[in-house]
C-alpha positions as CSV (number, residue, x, y, z in Angstrom):
1,M,100.1,142.3,15.3
2,E,100.3,145.9,16.2
3,W,97.6,146.0,18.7
4,R,98.6,142.7,20.5
5,Q,100.3,145.0,23.3
6,D,96.1,145.5,24.2
7,V,95.9,142.0,25.4
8,E,97.0,141.2,28.6
9,D,97.7,137.3,28.3
10,A,98.4,134.4,25.4
11,R,94.7,133.0,25.9
12,E,93.2,136.3,25.3
13,F,95.6,137.2,22.4
14,V,94.5,133.8,20.7
15,D,90.9,134.9,21.2
16,S,92.0,137.9,19.8
17,M,93.1,136.3,16.8
18,K,90.2,134.1,16.4
19,T,87.5,137.0,16.6
20,D,89.3,139.9,15.4
21,V,91.5,138.4,12.2
22,F,90.0,135.0,11.2
23,Q,86.5,136.0,10.6
24,D,85.0,137.5,7.5
25,R,85.2,141.0,7.9
26,V,83.0,144.1,7.1
27,Y,83.8,147.5,5.7
28,V,82.3,150.6,7.1
29,F,83.2,154.2,6.7
30,T,84.0,157.1,9.1
31,P,82.3,160.5,8.6
32,R,85.5,161.5,6.6
33,G,85.4,158.7,4.3
34,D,87.9,156.7,5.7
35,I,87.5,152.8,5.6
36,I,87.4,150.7,8.8
37,D,87.4,146.8,8.4
38,L,86.0,145.1,11.2
39,P,85.0,141.4,11.9
40,V,81.7,140.4,10.9
41,G,78.9,141.0,13.8
42,S,80.9,144.1,15.1
43,T,78.9,147.0,16.8
44,P,79.3,150.8,17.0
45,I,81.4,150.2,20.0
46,D,83.7,148.2,18.2
47,F,84.2,150.9,15.6
48,A,84.5,153.3,18.3
49,Y,87.6,151.9,20.0
50,H,88.8,150.6,16.7
51,V,89.0,154.7,15.8
52,H,90.5,155.5,19.0
53,T,90.2,154.3,22.7
54,D,89.2,157.6,24.1
55,I,86.4,157.6,21.7
56,G,85.2,154.0,23.0
57,H,85.3,155.0,26.4
58,R,83.2,158.4,25.7
59,C,80.8,156.5,23.4
60,R,76.8,157.3,24.2
61,G,75.5,156.8,20.8
62,A,75.6,156.3,17.0
63,K,74.3,157.1,13.7
64,V,74.3,155.0,10.8
65,N,73.9,156.4,7.5
66,G,72.4,159.8,9.5
67,K,70.1,157.8,11.6
68,L,70.1,157.1,14.9
69,V,70.7,153.3,16.0
70,G,71.3,151.4,19.1
71,L,74.8,150.5,20.3
72,D,73.9,146.7,20.0
73,Y,73.3,147.5,15.9
74,I,75.0,145.0,13.8
75,L,77.2,147.0,11.2
76,R,77.2,146.2,7.4
77,T,79.5,146.7,4.6
78,G,79.1,150.2,3.2
79,D,77.7,151.7,6.1
80,K,78.6,155.1,7.3
81,V,79.2,155.1,11.0
82,E,79.4,158.4,13.4
83,I,80.0,158.1,16.8
84,L,78.2,160.3,19.6
85,T,80.4,161.1,22.4
86,A,80.2,162.6,26.1
87,K,82.8,165.1,27.4
88,R,83.6,162.8,30.1
89,G,83.0,159.7,31.5
90,G,83.9,156.0,30.7
91,P,82.4,152.7,29.4
92,S,79.5,150.8,31.4
93,R,80.2,147.4,32.8
94,D,77.2,146.4,30.8
95,W,79.2,146.6,27.6
96,L,81.4,143.8,28.8
97,N,77.9,141.3,29.2
98,P,78.2,138.9,26.5
99,N,74.5,138.2,26.9
100,L,73.8,141.9,25.5
101,G,75.8,141.4,22.5
102,L,77.1,145.0,22.7
103,V,80.9,144.2,22.0
104,K,81.9,141.7,19.3
105,T,85.7,142.5,19.1
106,Q,88.5,140.9,21.8
107,R,90.3,144.5,21.1
108,A,87.5,146.4,22.5
109,R,86.6,144.3,25.6
110,S,90.5,144.4,26.5
111,K,90.2,148.0,26.4
112,I,87.1,148.2,28.6
113,R,88.6,145.9,31.3
114,Y,91.8,148.1,31.5
115,W,89.8,151.0,31.7
116,F,87.8,149.3,34.7
117,K,91.4,147.6,36.0
118,R,92.8,151.4,36.1
119,Q,89.8,152.9,37.9
120,A,90.0,150.3,40.5
121,K,93.9,150.7,40.9
122,E,93.3,154.4,41.7
123,Q,90.6,153.6,44.3
124,N,93.1,150.7,45.7
125,I,95.9,153.4,45.7
126,V,94.2,155.4,47.9
127,Q,92.7,153.2,50.1
128,G,95.7,151.1,50.3
129,K,98.1,154.2,51.3
130,V,95.5,155.3,54.1
131,L,95.6,151.6,55.7
132,L,99.1,151.2,55.3
133,E,100.5,154.5,56.8
134,R,98.0,154.5,59.6
135,E,99.2,151.1,60.8
136,L,102.8,151.9,60.6
137,Q,102.1,155.3,62.4
138,R,100.3,153.4,65.0
139,L,103.0,150.9,65.4
140,G,105.6,153.7,65.5
141,L,107.0,152.8,62.3
142,G,106.1,155.8,60.3
143,D,109.6,156.5,59.3
144,A,110.1,153.0,57.4
145,S,111.1,153.2,53.7
146,L,108.2,152.4,51.6
147,E,110.3,152.5,48.3
148,Q,112.7,149.6,50.0
149,L,109.8,147.8,51.0
150,A,108.2,147.6,47.8
151,R,111.5,146.4,46.4
152,Q,111.6,143.7,48.8
153,Y,108.0,142.5,47.9
154,E,109.0,142.8,44.1
155,Y,106.9,145.7,43.3
156,K,108.0,148.0,40.5
157,N,107.0,151.1,42.9
158,V,105.4,152.4,45.9
159,E,101.7,152.8,44.1
160,E,101.9,148.9,43.0
161,L,102.2,148.2,46.9
162,Y,99.5,150.4,47.9
163,V,97.5,148.6,45.1
164,A,97.9,145.2,46.6
165,V,97.3,146.1,50.3
166,G,94.0,148.0,49.0
167,C,93.0,145.1,47.2
168,G,94.2,142.6,49.8
169,D,96.5,141.0,47.7
170,I,99.2,141.5,50.5
171,P,98.2,141.5,54.4
172,L,99.2,144.2,56.3
173,G,100.4,141.9,59.0
174,R,103.0,140.5,56.8
175,I,104.3,144.1,56.3
176,V,104.5,144.9,59.7
177,N,106.2,141.6,60.7
178,Q,108.8,142.3,57.9
179,L,109.6,146.0,59.1
180,M,109.6,144.8,62.9
181,L,112.2,142.3,62.1
182,E,114.4,144.8,60.6
183,E,113.9,147.5,63.0
184,Q,116.0,148.3,65.8
185,D,115.9,150.5,68.7
186,D,118.7,152.5,70.3
187,E,120.0,149.9,72.1
188,G,120.7,147.9,69.3
189,F,117.9,145.2,70.2
190,R,115.4,144.1,67.7
191,F,111.8,143.9,69.3
192,T,111.6,140.2,68.9
193,T,115.0,140.0,71.2
194,R,113.8,141.5,74.2
195,P,112.4,139.4,76.9
196,T,110.9,140.7,79.7
197,T,112.4,137.6,81.8
198,E,115.4,135.5,81.4
199,P,114.9,132.1,79.8
200,G,115.6,130.4,83.0
201,Q,113.0,132.5,84.5
202,Q,110.2,131.7,81.8
203,S,107.0,130.2,83.4
204,H,105.9,126.8,81.7
205,D,102.2,127.4,82.2
206,T,100.5,125.1,80.2
207,V,100.6,121.2,79.3
208,T,100.6,119.7,76.0
209,V,98.3,116.4,75.4
210,L,99.7,114.5,72.4
211,G,97.3,114.2,70.2
212,L,94.8,116.4,71.8
213,K,93.7,120.1,71.6
214,G,91.8,122.1,74.1
215,L,91.9,119.3,76.6
216,L,91.1,120.5,80.2
217,T,94.0,119.7,82.3
218,S,94.9,119.8,86.4
219,M,97.7,119.4,88.4
220,A,97.3,116.4,90.9
221,R,97.7,117.3,94.5
222,C,99.4,113.6,95.6
223,C,102.7,114.6,93.5
224,N,102.5,118.0,92.7
225,P,104.4,118.2,89.5
226,A,106.4,121.1,88.5
227,P,108.2,122.2,85.3
228,G,111.0,120.0,84.4
229,D,109.5,116.9,85.8
230,E,108.8,113.8,83.7
231,I,105.0,113.7,83.5
232,I,102.1,111.7,82.1
233,G,98.4,112.2,82.1
234,Y,95.5,110.5,83.4
235,I,92.0,110.9,81.8
236,T,89.7,111.3,84.2
237,R,85.9,111.1,83.8
238,G,84.4,114.8,83.4
239,R,87.7,116.6,84.8
240,G,89.8,116.4,81.5
241,A,93.3,115.1,82.2
242,T,95.3,115.1,85.6
243,I,98.7,115.8,85.4
244,H,101.0,113.3,87.5
245,R,104.7,113.0,88.0
246,Q,105.8,109.8,86.3
247,D,107.3,108.4,89.4
248,C,104.0,108.9,91.3
249,P,102.9,105.6,93.6
250,N,99.5,106.6,92.2
251,M,100.6,106.1,88.8
252,L,102.7,103.1,89.4
253,R,99.8,101.2,90.7
254,I,97.1,102.1,88.0
255,R,95.6,99.3,86.4
256,E,93.6,101.2,83.8
257,R,96.6,101.9,81.4
258,E,94.1,102.5,78.5
259,R,93.5,105.8,80.2
260,L,97.0,107.0,80.5
261,V,98.2,109.7,78.0
262,R,101.4,111.0,77.0
263,V,101.8,114.9,77.7
264,S,104.6,117.7,77.6
265,W,105.3,120.9,79.4
266,G,104.0,123.5,76.7
267,E,106.3,126.2,75.2
268,P,107.4,128.7,77.6
269,K,106.2,131.8,77.0
270,R,108.3,135.1,76.2
271,T,106.8,138.9,76.4
272,Y,108.5,141.9,75.4
273,P,107.8,145.3,76.6
274,V,106.3,147.7,74.7
275,S,105.4,151.3,75.2
276,V,102.1,152.4,74.2
277,Q,100.0,155.9,74.4
278,I,96.4,156.4,74.4
279,K,94.5,159.7,74.0
280,A,90.8,159.8,74.6
281,Y,88.2,162.1,76.0
282,D,88.2,161.7,79.8
283,R,85.2,159.7,81.1
284,D,84.2,157.7,84.2
285,G,85.3,154.3,83.8
286,L,87.8,154.8,81.2
287,L,91.2,153.4,82.5
288,R,88.8,150.3,83.9
289,D,87.7,149.7,80.4
290,V,91.2,149.9,79.2
291,S,92.7,147.7,81.9
292,T,89.8,145.1,81.5
293,L,90.5,144.8,77.6
294,I,94.3,144.3,78.3
295,A,93.6,141.7,80.9
296,E,91.1,140.0,78.2
297,E,94.2,140.1,75.5
298,G,96.2,138.0,78.2
299,I,98.8,141.0,78.4
300,N,100.3,142.0,81.4
301,L,100.4,145.5,82.4
302,G,103.8,146.5,83.5
303,Q,103.2,150.2,83.9
304,V,100.6,153.0,84.0
305,K,100.7,156.5,83.9
306,A,98.0,158.9,83.4
307,V,97.4,162.4,82.8
308,V,94.2,164.3,82.6
309,N,94.4,167.9,81.1
310,Q,91.4,169.9,79.5
311,N,89.3,166.8,79.5
312,I,91.8,165.1,77.5
313,A,93.3,161.7,79.1
314,A,96.6,160.7,78.3
315,F,97.8,156.8,79.0
316,D,101.3,156.0,79.0
317,L,101.4,152.2,79.1
318,I,103.9,149.4,79.1
319,L,102.4,146.6,77.7
320,E,104.3,142.9,77.8
321,V,103.1,141.6,74.4
322,R,103.9,137.7,72.8
323,D,104.4,139.1,69.3
324,I,103.5,142.0,67.1
325,D,99.9,140.4,66.0
326,Q,99.0,140.7,69.6
327,L,100.3,144.3,69.7
328,T,98.2,145.2,66.6
329,R,95.1,143.4,67.9
330,V,94.9,145.2,71.4
331,L,95.6,148.5,69.8
332,T,92.7,147.9,67.4
333,R,90.4,147.0,70.2
334,I,91.3,150.0,72.5
335,E,90.8,152.3,69.5
336,A,87.4,150.8,69.3
337,L,86.4,151.9,72.8
338,P,84.0,154.9,73.4
339,N,86.0,158.4,73.6
340,V,89.3,156.8,72.4
341,L,91.0,159.3,70.0
342,Q,94.3,157.0,69.5
343,A,96.1,154.1,70.5
344,L,99.7,153.8,69.2
345,R,103.1,152.8,70.0
346,V,105.8,155.0,71.2
347,R,108.9,154.8,69.6
348,P,112.1,154.7,71.9
349,G,113.9,158.0,71.8
């Protein structure tokens, strides 16, 4: 029972009991004459991990009764086993392949898996830290408390948060959205409560057709419906749905009632002004490429200020974006343009 901490879950513990406890045993000797008991079918690798975890990790060969044997050698009672180790290194993933028969005991398997998980963890920490810090800096959130953020997501420390980001358990977008909800600017307003237009000035520039998505719509010239009017749609051949006012004389006289569809004015679009700075090596068409990309994203360019100094161009823009996802996407696309060094959000103040 003293090694039950080596296993990660109940099923693995039960498997360990079956293979490592409730089996016939073999008794082998260390070079110093100590007796080690192992399940029948154990190999030199199982022996090495039983002696010490580090010896198991660095195991590269074995001698049984003074003769070199393969790592898949099946130990027998009375064998004297000596493990040949390397100064550095770790186990091979082949050891976990059941078809090769290199490892018999669940205890050894657990320690090998933990080693690989730990190696992956270190790589994920590095990768997650780079991804998270870069994204926070680009969106102007570089001073966010990562310790507090880790606690919010129920991680013990920041390293576990890095691991979750590095291996993809938690998307960067979720973290950024959480921080944006909590962030307040110098005026005391949150990012999501600063529309560029008042609610009464928001434009209803889309129409929703009940039960259908992506259907082409056009406004009827006979009645010219405006946002706020009661409207109805009429399916036309080859032109999608034509939108009429419900009291339009043409609609009142229509006979093909089955071609009428229920429609409503779409949700009003709200946008929020965000200051963005772009730095790039100056070249012909740079500003054109940036403005074209912004237009492709459906973002209004509220203000542009460009300064070129020693072949380095700096653009200060105000983008009217719908949400943080759109801002993240457009900054990523801008950074992918030729000669662009960085594109990031400028914090107020």
